[in-house]
C-alpha positions in Angstrom: 0.0 0.0 0.0 1.2 3.5 -0.8 -0.7 6.7 -0.1 -0.1 9.7 -2.4 -0.9 13.1 -0.8 -1.7 15.6 -3.5 -1.0 18.5 -1.2 2.7 17.5 -1.0 3.0 17.6 -4.8 1.1 20.8 -5.3 3.6 22.7 -3.1 6.8 20.9 -4.1 9.5 23.2 -5.5 10.7 22.4 -9.0 14.4 21.5 -8.7 14.8 22.5 -12.4 13.1 25.9 -12.6 11.8 26.7 -16.0 12.2 23.1 -17.2 10.0 20.1 -17.1 10.6 17.8 -14.0 9.7 14.2 -13.4 10.2 12.1 -10.3 9.4 8.4 -9.9 6.8 7.8 -7.2 6.0 4.1 -7.8 8.6 1.7 -9.1 9.0 -2.0 -9.5 11.3 -2.0 -6.4 8.2 -1.1 -4.3 6.2 -4.2 -5.0 4.0 -3.6 -8.1 5.2 -5.7 -10.9 3.0 -4.1 -13.6 2.4 -0.5 -12.6 4.7 2.5 -12.2 4.1 6.1 -11.4 5.7 9.6 -11.6 5.1 13.1 -10.4 5.6 15.7 -13.0 5.8 19.5 -13.4 5.4 21.0 -16.8 6.6 24.6 -16.6 4.9 27.4 -18.7 5.9 27.3 -22.3 7.4 23.7 -22.1 6.1 20.4 -23.4 6.6 16.7 -23.4 7.7 15.7 -26.9 5.2 14.0 -29.3 5.7 10.2 -28.8 4.0 6.8 -28.7 4.2 3.7 -26.5 3.6 0.3 -28.1 2.4 -1.6 -25.0 2.0 1.0 -22.2 -1.2 2.4 -20.9 -0.9 5.8 -19.2 -3.2 7.6 -16.8 -2.6 11.3 -16.1 -4.2 12.9 -13.1 -4.0 16.7 -13.2 -3.4 18.1 -9.7 -2.9 21.8 -10.4 -2.8 24.1 -13.4 -3.9 23.5 -17.0 -2.3 22.0 -20.1 -3.2 20.7 -23.5 -2.8 17.1 -24.5 -2.4 16.4 -28.2 -3.5 12.9 -28.9 -3.4 11.7 -32.5 -3.4 15.4 -33.6 -6.5 16.3 -31.6 -6.1 19.0 -28.8 -7.7 18.1 -25.5 -7.6 20.6 -22.6 -6.6 19.2 -19.2 -7.4 21.0 -16.0 -7.1 20.4 -12.3 -8.9 17.2 -11.2 -9.1 15.8 -14.8 -8.0 12.2 -15.4 -6.8 11.2 -18.8 -6.2 7.7 -20.1 -3.9 7.2 -23.1 -4.0 3.7 -24.8 -1.0 2.0 -26.3 -0.3 3.1 -29.9 -1.9 6.6 -29.4 0.6 9.3 -30.4 0.6 12.0 -27.8 2.2 15.0 -26.2 1.4 17.5 -23.5 2.0 21.3 -23.9 1.7 24.0 -21.2 0.5 27.1 -23.0 -0.4 28.9 -19.7 1.6 31.2 -17.4 1.5 28.7 -14.5 3.1 25.3 -13.9 1.0 22.2 -14.7 1.5 19.5 -12.0 0.4 15.9 -12.5 0.6 12.4 -11.3 1.2 9.8 -14.1 0.6 6.1 -13.7 1.6 3.6 -16.4 1.7 -0.1 -17.0 5.0 -1.8 -17.5 7.0 -2.2 -19.7 8.0 1.4 -19.5 11.7 1.3 -20.3 12.3 1.2 -24.0 8.6 1.6 -24.8 8.8 5.3 -25.8 9.2 6.3 -29.4 9.4 10.0 -30.3 7.4 10.8 -33.4 7.2 13.9 -35.6 
């Protein structure tokens, strides 16, 4: 069992000011054999590159701020408390077009290493 307290992530300082930041919050070393998790900060004007996963499911939980997910070329606004599922094979990226940081929790099925392919 692991409890994630959103309040801690909302107020966490970004160790890479002005740049995206990700920190593992759930790894295979902690018991789950098919689920991983990260905490992420997407600073204003930054983005996660357009990419695809062949086998990985991803769930994004927006905990503060707003961003735009682009999935298969379609723009989808994401705001605080939204939950977004991305299926394997869906090309996607996240862009922060706002003036405030977008903070999120991301959970994904394994395999995660080697299952990310940048696309243009």
